[in-house]
C-alpha positions as CSV (number, residue, x, y, z in Angstrom):
1,M,99.8,135.8,78.4
2,E,101.6,135.9,81.3
3,V,103.2,132.9,83.1
4,I,102.3,132.4,86.8
5,P,105.4,131.9,88.7
6,D,104.0,129.6,91.4
7,P,104.4,125.9,90.7
8,W,101.1,124.9,92.3
9,F,99.2,126.7,89.6
10,W,101.4,124.9,86.8
11,A,98.8,122.0,87.0
12,V,96.3,124.0,85.5
13,A,98.0,124.6,82.4
14,I,100.2,121.2,81.9
15,P,98.4,118.3,80.4
16,P,98.1,115.1,82.5
17,A,100.7,113.2,80.5
18,S,103.4,116.0,80.8
19,A,102.7,116.4,84.4
20,A,103.1,112.8,85.1
21,A,106.5,112.9,83.2
22,I,107.7,115.6,85.3
23,M,106.6,114.2,88.6
24,L,108.0,110.7,87.8
25,P,111.8,111.3,89.0
26,L,110.6,112.8,92.4
27,L,108.2,109.7,92.7
28,C,111.0,107.6,91.8
29,A,113.4,109.0,94.6
30,M,110.6,108.8,97.3
31,D,110.1,104.9,96.2
32,L,113.9,104.2,96.7
33,A,113.9,106.1,99.9
34,G,111.1,104.2,101.2
35,I,111.9,100.6,99.7
36,R,113.7,99.3,102.7
37,V,110.2,99.4,104.8
38,Y,108.6,96.8,101.9
39,L,111.6,94.5,101.6
40,G,110.3,91.1,101.9
41,R,106.9,92.3,101.2
42,W,106.4,91.0,97.6
43,D,103.1,89.6,98.2
44,L,101.4,92.6,96.8
45,M,103.4,93.3,93.9
46,P,100.9,91.9,91.4
47,V,98.3,93.9,92.6
48,G,100.7,96.9,92.3
49,V,101.3,96.0,89.0
50,G,98.0,95.3,87.9
51,V,96.4,98.9,89.2
52,I,99.4,100.6,87.3
53,Y,98.2,99.2,84.0
54,F,94.7,99.6,85.0
55,G,95.3,103.5,85.3
56,L,97.3,103.5,82.1
57,W,94.3,101.8,80.2
58,L,91.9,104.1,81.9
59,H,94.0,107.3,81.0
60,K,94.1,105.9,77.2
61,R,90.4,105.2,77.0
62,I,88.4,107.9,79.1
63,P,88.6,112.0,78.6
64,A,90.8,113.8,81.1
65,L,87.8,115.3,83.0
66,W,86.1,111.9,83.7
67,F,89.7,110.3,84.4
68,F,90.3,113.1,87.1
69,R,86.8,112.4,88.7
70,V,87.5,108.9,88.9
71,I,90.9,109.5,90.5
72,Y,89.5,112.1,93.1
73,A,87.0,109.6,94.0
74,V,89.5,107.0,94.4
75,L,91.8,109.5,96.6
76,F,88.8,110.6,98.4
77,L,87.8,107.0,99.5
78,T,91.5,106.0,100.4
79,G,91.8,109.3,102.7
80,S,88.1,108.6,104.2
81,K,89.5,105.1,105.1
82,L,92.8,106.1,106.4
83,L,91.2,109.1,108.4
84,Y,88.8,106.5,109.7
85,D,91.7,104.2,110.8
86,G,93.4,107.2,112.5
87,V,90.5,108.4,114.4
88,T,89.4,104.7,115.7
89,G,93.1,103.8,116.5
90,L,92.8,100.9,113.9
């Protein structure tokens, strides 16, 4: 089997848990870079922690196909809301 050199295609062959582990350092660095924006806004912290544990629970309980369907649906809804806000000017 030939290895595809383009990293965008690696997601096809990497299991979801391994992909998450690979992306974690990059996501942590992005969070550290943007943390000054959120300083003093700790009111959403419990919601964030709850959503993280919900995603973990969901990942362990349902098959990968349905997990990705749920995640893509949530991303679609979030993207639609952001697009609507951008078009209407908030």
